C-alpha positions as CSV (number, residue, x, y, z in Angstrom):
1,M,70.9,97.9,46.5
2,E,70.8,96.8,42.9
3,V,71.8,93.3,43.8
4,D,69.0,93.1,46.3
5,S,66.4,94.2,43.8
6,D,67.7,91.8,41.2
7,S,67.6,89.0,43.7
8,A,64.0,89.9,44.7
9,S,63.1,90.1,41.0
10,Y,64.5,86.7,40.4
11,K,62.7,85.3,43.4
12,Q,59.4,86.8,42.2
13,K,60.0,85.3,38.7
14,L,60.7,81.9,40.3
15,E,57.6,82.1,42.3
16,V,55.5,83.0,39.3
17,L,57.1,80.1,37.3
18,Q,56.4,77.7,40.2
19,Q,52.7,78.8,40.4
20,Q,52.4,78.4,36.6
21,E,53.9,74.9,36.8
22,E,51.4,74.0,39.6
23,L,48.5,75.3,37.5
24,I,49.7,73.3,34.5
25,E,49.9,70.2,36.6
26,D,46.4,70.8,38.1
27,E,45.1,71.3,34.6
28,E,46.7,68.1,33.3
29,E,45.2,66.2,36.3
30,Q,41.8,67.6,35.6
31,E,42.0,66.7,31.9
32,Q,43.1,63.1,32.9
33,K,40.1,62.9,35.2
34,E,37.7,64.1,32.5
35,E,39.2,61.6,30.0
36,D,38.9,58.8,32.5
37,A,35.2,59.8,33.1
38,R,34.5,59.8,29.4
39,R,36.2,56.4,28.9
40,A,34.2,55.0,31.9
41,K,31.0,56.3,30.4
42,R,31.8,55.0,27.0
43,E,32.6,51.6,28.4
44,A,29.4,51.6,30.5
45,D,27.4,52.5,27.4
46,E,29.0,49.8,25.4
47,L,28.4,47.2,28.1
48,E,24.7,48.3,28.4
49,A,24.3,48.0,24.6
50,R,25.9,44.6,24.5
51,T,23.8,43.4,27.4
52,A,20.6,44.7,25.8
53,Q,21.6,43.1,22.5
54,S,22.3,39.8,24.2
55,L,18.8,39.8,25.7
56,L,17.2,40.1,22.3
57,P,16.6,37.1,20.1
58,D,18.8,36.9,17.0
59,T,16.0,37.8,14.6
60,E,15.3,41.0,16.6
61,V,18.9,42.0,16.6
62,T,19.2,41.5,12.9
63,D,15.9,43.4,12.3
64,F,17.1,46.2,14.6
65,S,20.5,46.4,12.9
66,A,18.9,46.5,9.5
67,R,16.4,49.2,10.6
68,A,19.3,51.2,12.2
69,F,21.3,50.9,9.0
70,R,18.4,52.0,6.8
71,L,17.7,55.0,9.1
72,S,21.4,56.0,9.1
73,F,21.5,55.7,5.3
74,S,18.4,57.8,4.9
75,L,19.7,60.4,7.2
76,C,23.0,60.6,5.3
77,S,21.1,60.9,2.0
78,F,18.9,63.6,3.4
79,I,21.9,65.6,4.6
80,L,23.7,65.2,1.3
81,N,20.7,66.3,-0.7
82,D,20.0,69.2,1.6
83,S,23.6,70.4,1.3
84,K,23.4,70.1,-2.5
85,R,20.2,72.1,-2.5
86,R,21.7,74.8,-0.4
87,T,24.7,75.1,-2.7
88,L,22.4,75.5,-5.8
89,V,20.4,78.2,-4.2
């Protein structure tokens, strides 16, 4: 009797391990699909940006880049100053 219960216990453990392995494989597949979707979106966004940029005259691209840089710089300065203010209070 004890051998039968041990055998059944091992079979149950094996089934659980197999189910866990299947779940892990499914999760890995899902993660890969999500990564592929993120990569495809990023590539599509980059292509859209390059296409839009290629349609603009060079002066507009330069002006836009300069404005974007100034805006980014201003935002960074604001965040730094705000964090300094918060630490002083």
